[in-house]
C-alpha positions in Angstrom: 34.6 -41.4 -6.1 37.9 -39.8 -5.3 38.5 -37.5 -2.3 39.0 -34.6 -4.8 35.7 -35.3 -6.5 33.9 -35.6 -3.2 35.3 -32.3 -2.0 34.3 -30.6 -5.3 30.8 -31.9 -4.9 30.5 -30.6 -1.3 31.7 -27.2 -2.3 29.4 -27.1 -5.3 26.4 -28.0 -3.1 27.4 -25.2 -0.7 27.5 -22.6 -3.4 24.1 -23.8 -4.8 22.4 -23.7 -1.4 23.9 -20.3 -0.7 22.9 -18.5 -3.9 19.6 -20.2 -4.7 17.4 -18.9 -1.9 14.0 -19.2 -3.6 12.5 -15.7 -3.9 9.0 -16.8 -4.8 7.2 -19.9 -5.7 6.3 -22.2 -8.4 4.3 -19.5 -10.0 1.0 -19.9 -11.7 -0.3 -22.1 -14.4 -0.9 -20.5 -17.8 -3.1 -23.3 -19.0 -5.9 -23.6 -16.4 -6.3 -24.2 -12.7 -6.3 -26.9 -10.0 -9.4 -28.2 -8.2 -9.0 -29.4 -4.6 -11.2 -32.4 -4.0 -12.2 -33.6 -0.5 -12.4 -37.3 0.3 -15.9 -37.4 -1.1 -14.8 -35.9 -4.4 -16.4 -32.5 -3.8 -14.6 -29.4 -5.1 -13.5 -27.3 -2.0 -11.1 -24.9 -3.6 -9.7 -23.9 -7.0 -6.5 -22.0 -7.7 -4.3 -21.1 -10.6 -1.2 -21.2 -8.4 0.9 -24.3 -8.8 -0.2 -27.1 -6.4 2.0 -29.9 -4.9 1.4 -32.8 -2.5 1.8 -31.4 1.0 0.0 -28.1 0.3 -2.8 -27.3 2.7 -6.1 -25.3 2.6 -8.1 -23.9 5.5 -11.6 -23.3 4.1 -14.1 -20.6 4.9 -15.7 -22.8 7.7 -12.1 -23.6 9.0 -12.2 -27.2 7.6 -8.5 -28.1 7.2 -7.3 -30.2 4.2 -3.9 -31.4 3.0 -3.1 -32.4 -0.6 -2.0 -36.0 -0.8 -1.5 -36.3 -4.5 -2.0 -34.3 -7.7 -3.3 -35.9 -10.9 -3.5 -33.5 -13.8 -5.9 -30.7 -12.8 -7.1 -32.4 -9.6 -5.6 -32.1 -6.2 -6.8 -34.9 -3.9 -7.1 -34.0 -0.2 -7.3 -35.6 3.1 -9.4 -34.0 5.9 -7.4 -32.9 8.9 -10.3 -31.6 11.1 -11.2 -28.1 12.1 -8.3 -25.7 12.1 -7.8 -23.5 15.2 -7.4 -19.8 14.6 -5.5 -19.4 17.9 -2.1 -17.7 17.7 0.7 -20.3 18.0 3.9 -19.6 19.9 7.0 -19.1 17.8 9.4 -22.0 17.9 12.3 -22.0 20.4 15.6 -20.7 19.0 17.8 -22.4 21.6 19.4 -24.9 19.2 22.9 -24.2 17.8 21.5 -24.1 14.3 19.0 -21.5 15.1 21.8 -19.5 16.8 23.8 -19.5 13.7 20.9 -18.5 11.5 20.0 -15.6 13.8 23.4 -13.9 13.4 23.0 -10.2 14.1 19.2 -10.7 14.5 17.5 -7.4 15.3 14.7 -7.8 17.9 11.4 -6.0 17.2 8.2 -5.6 19.1 5.0 -7.3 17.9 3.7 -3.9 16.7 6.2 -2.0 14.5 4.1 1.1 13.8 1.1 2.3 11.8 2.6 1.8 8.4 1.4 -0.8 5.9 3.1 -1.5 2.6 1.5 -2.9 -0.6 3.1 -4.0 -3.8 2.3 -6.2 -6.8 4.5 -9.0 -8.1 2.2 -9.7 -11.0 1.7 -6.1 -12.2 -0.2 -7.1 -15.4 -3.1 -8.8 -13.7 -6.4 -7.4 -14.7 -10.2 -8.0 -14.7 -11.7 -8.9 -18.1 -15.2 -7.4 -17.6 -13.8 -4.0 -16.5 -10.4 -3.8 -18.0 -11.1 -5.6 -21.3 -8.2 -8.1 -20.9 -6.8 -10.5 -18.3 -3.4 -9.0 -18.7 -2.2 -5.4 -19.3 1.6 -5.2 -19.4 3.0 -3.2 -16.5 -0.3 -1.4 -15.8 -2.9 -4.0 -14.8 -6.2 -3.3 -13.1 -4.7 -4.9 -10.0 -3.0 -1.5 -9.3 -6.5 0.1 -8.9 -7.5 -2.7 -6.5 -4.3 -1.8 -4.5 -5.4 1.8 -4.6 -8.8 0.9 -3.1 -7.0 -1.0 -0.3 -4.6 1.9 0.3 -7.4 4.5 0.4 -9.3 2.5 3.0 -6.2 2.0 5.2 -5.5 5.8 5.0 -9.0 6.6 5.9 -8.5 4.4 9.0 -5.5 6.5 10.0 -2.7 4.3 8.8 0.3 5.3 6.8 0.4 3.5 3.5 3.2 2.9 1.0 1.6 1.6 -2.2 4.5 0.6 -4.5 3.4 0.3 -8.2 6.8 -0.8 -9.6 6.1 -3.2 -12.5 7.7 -6.7 -12.3 6.7 -8.0 -15.7 6.8 -10.2 -17.5 4.4 -12.6 -15.7 6.9 -15.5 -15.5 8.6 -17.7 -13.0 11.2 -14.9 -12.3 8.6 -12.3 -11.3 9.0 -13.1 -7.6 12.8 -12.7 -7.9 12.3 -9.2 -9.4 9.7 -8.2 -6.8 11.9 -9.4 -4.0 14.0 -6.2 -4.4 10.8 -4.1 -4.1 9.7 -6.0 -1.0 13.1 -5.6 0.6 13.1 -1.8 -0.1 9.6 -1.5 1.4 10.8 -3.3 4.6 13.4 -0.5 5.1 10.4 1.7 5.9 9.6 -0.5 8.9 6.0 -1.4 8.1 3.8 -3.3 10.4 2.5 -5.5 7.5 3.5 -6.2 3.9 0.9 -7.3 1.3 1.5 -8.6 -2.2 -1.8 -8.0 -3.9 -2.9 -10.3 -6.7 -6.0 -11.7 -8.4 -6.7 -15.4 -9.1 -7.4 -17.0 -12.5 -10.3 -19.4 -11.8 -14.1 -19.3 -12.7 -15.8 -16.2 -11.4 -18.3 -18.2 -9.2 -15.4 -19.2 -6.9 -15.0 -15.6 -5.7 -18.5 -14.1 -5.9 -20.0 -13.0 -2.6 -22.4 -10.6 -1.0 -21.2 -9.0 2.2 -23.0 -6.3 4.1 -25.4 -5.9 1.2 -22.6 -5.3 -1.4 -21.6 -7.4 -4.3 -17.9 -8.1 -3.7 -15.2 -10.6 -4.5 -13.8 -12.9 -1.8 -10.2 -12.8 -0.7 -7.9 -15.7 -0.4 -4.8 -15.5 1.9 -1.7 -17.3 0.6 1.1 -18.4 2.9 4.3 -19.9 1.5 5.0 -23.1 3.4 8.7 -23.4 2.4 9.3 -20.3 4.4 11.2 -20.1 7.8 8.7 -17.5 8.9 5.7 -19.7 8.1 4.4 -19.8 11.7 4.4 -16.0 12.1 2.9 -15.4 8.6 0.2 -18.1 9.3 -0.6 -16.5 12.7 -1.1 -13.2 10.9 -3.4 -14.8 8.3 -5.4 -16.5 11.0 -5.9 -13.3 12.8 -7.1 -11.6 9.7 -9.5 -14.5 9.0 -10.8 -14.5 12.5 -11.6 -10.8 12.5 -13.3 -10.9 9.0 -15.2 -14.0 9.9 -17.0 -12.0 12.5 -17.1 -8.5 10.9 -17.4 -9.6 7.2 -18.8 -13.2 7.1 -18.1 -14.8 3.7 -15.4 -12.4 2.7 -12.4 -14.7 3.3 -12.4 -17.6 1.0 -9.7 -19.4 3.0 -6.0 -19.7 3.7 -3.9 -21.6 1.2 -0.5 -22.9 2.4 1.4 -23.3 -0.9 4.7 -24.7 -1.8 7.3 -21.8 -2.1 8.2 -18.8 -0.1 6.5 -15.9 -2.0 9.2 -13.6 -0.4 7.5 -14.1 2.9 10.9 -15.2 4.4 11.7 -11.5 4.5 9.2 -10.6 7.2 6.9 -12.0 9.9 3.7 -10.2 8.6 4.0 -10.7 4.9 1.1 -12.2 3.0 0.0 -12.7 -0.6 -3.7 -11.7 -1.2 -5.9 -13.0 -4.1 -8.6 -10.4 -4.6 -11.1 -12.1 -6.9 -10.4 -13.6 -10.3 -9.9 -12.4 -13.9 -13.6 -13.1 -14.6 -14.9 -10.8 -11.8 -15.4 -7.1 -12.2 -12.7 -4.9 -10.8 -15.3 -2.9 -8.9 -16.3 -6.0 -7.0 -12.7 -6.6 -6.2 -12.2 -3.1 -5.0 -15.2 -3.3 -2.7 -14.0 -6.6 -1.3 -10.4 -5.5 -0.7 -11.8 -2.3 1.0 -13.8 -4.5 3.4 -10.7 -6.6 4.0 -8.6 -3.5 4.7 -11.0 -2.6 7.6 -9.6 -5.6 9.5 -5.9 -4.7 9.2 -5.6 -2.1 12.0 -7.0 -4.7 14.5 -4.7 -7.4 13.2 -1.6 -5.3 13.6 -2.8 -4.1 17.0 -3.1 -0.4 16.4 -6.9 -0.1 16.7 -9.7 -1.8 18.6 -9.2 -5.1 20.4 -6.9 -7.5 18.6 -8.2 -10.9 17.7 -7.3 -13.2 20.6 -3.8 -11.9 21.3 -0.8 -10.5 19.4 2.2 -12.8 18.8 5.0 -12.2 21.3 8.2 -10.4 20.3 9.9 -11.9 17.3 13.4 -11.7 15.8 13.4 -9.9 12.5 15.8 -11.6 10.1 16.1 -10.3 6.6 16.9 -12.5 3.7 20.5 -11.1 3.7 21.1 -12.2 7.3 19.5 -15.5 6.7 21.7 -16.1 3.7 24.8 -15.1 5.8 23.9 -17.6 8.4 23.6 -20.4 5.8 26.9 -19.2 4.3 28.7 -19.5 7.6 27.2 -22.9 8.3 28.2 -24.2 4.9 31.7 -22.8 5.3 32.1 -24.6 8.6 30.7 -27.9 7.1 32.8 -27.5 4.0 36.0 -26.8 6.0 35.3 -29.9 8.2 34.8 -32.0 5.1 38.0 -30.7 3.5 40.1 -31.4 6.7 38.7 -34.9 7.0 39.5 -35.7 3.4 43.0 -34.3 3.7 43.8 -36.1 6.9 42.1 -39.4 6.1 40.8 -40.1 9.6 38.9 -38.5 12.5 41.7 -39.1 14.9 44.2 -37.2 12.7 41.6 -34.5 12.1 41.2 -34.1 15.9 45.0 -34.0 16.3 45.4 -31.3 13.7 42.6 -29.2 15.2 44.2 -29.5 18.6 47.5 -28.3 17.2 45.8 -25.4 15.4 43.9 -24.3 18.5 46.9 -24.7 20.8 49.5 -23.2 18.5 48.6 -21.2 15.5 45.4 -19.7 16.9 47.1 -18.7 20.1 49.9 -17.1 18.2 47.4 -15.1 16.2 46.1 -13.7 19.4 49.5 -12.7 20.6 49.6 -15.3 23.4 52.2 -17.7 21.9 55.4 -17.9 23.8 58.7 -17.2 22.0 
């Protein structure tokens, strides 16, 4: 490969990495669902979301599993032991790479206010027994489930922004379209951001009775290809811990799925699966209302928080993250270009020395005449 071809390849990779920040995920299956199997072959979880090796699931009893391989409709899992719901510390940002990626980072406190934002990436999702169809274009029954969650949160004293912008069609680009909605909601400075969905698996997977009510269970989904995964997972664990005590049996589990689901935009962003298409919408509304009861405690604005709140975090929007990557790629691309044009590291070092000692100094007005 010639130097010119190598340089073109480096620049092309830089452009690709800069513009292809994945907004969402690997979307859902349209032809069925995956079954997670424990080492004994028992079904522990089912989901219509795409599943890949490396995905994880924390079950209702906190048993922790990781997918080792996927064969057709089956995801074979290894058992990792009992998951702890304790809040983990955010990773250190002392490295030079983290410094680059935190360009113009805006510090925020752990609690950002009493506002909660809701939206729906899959705005067609509906409940067959109640809505007559699994999909209603741009006006799915999922909006009414979101209304039930919003009403409960308002009754608890929170400010709620329930965005019902449709993002149809229900395809692989839906998360890209809903990313704009999520970014707009974050300008309102919410304490939490929920993307409310319903699953597409057999109804029995989500049937539950909690506090004497027939409800659907709730699954929390965290994107594992997400730079904010630790913060998002901490939030999911807090919500599960609170509900495990207040509403036993409500939380089906936490699914760590391949993709980002736009959760790279915010530290407390989660995707919620409220029942499945075979459940009644009324059961989903009752379940999501019970879930909403736990949100004020999880964001630290009511009652005693579960364990403790995460420490202060740096809020980086997708735009600033992309800027950080752009700067890094420009630096690496520039270094590659100089190396290819000079032919050796010693010559590269010599030219950089001349640039720093001459041209750069002249630019700053310190070069002697």
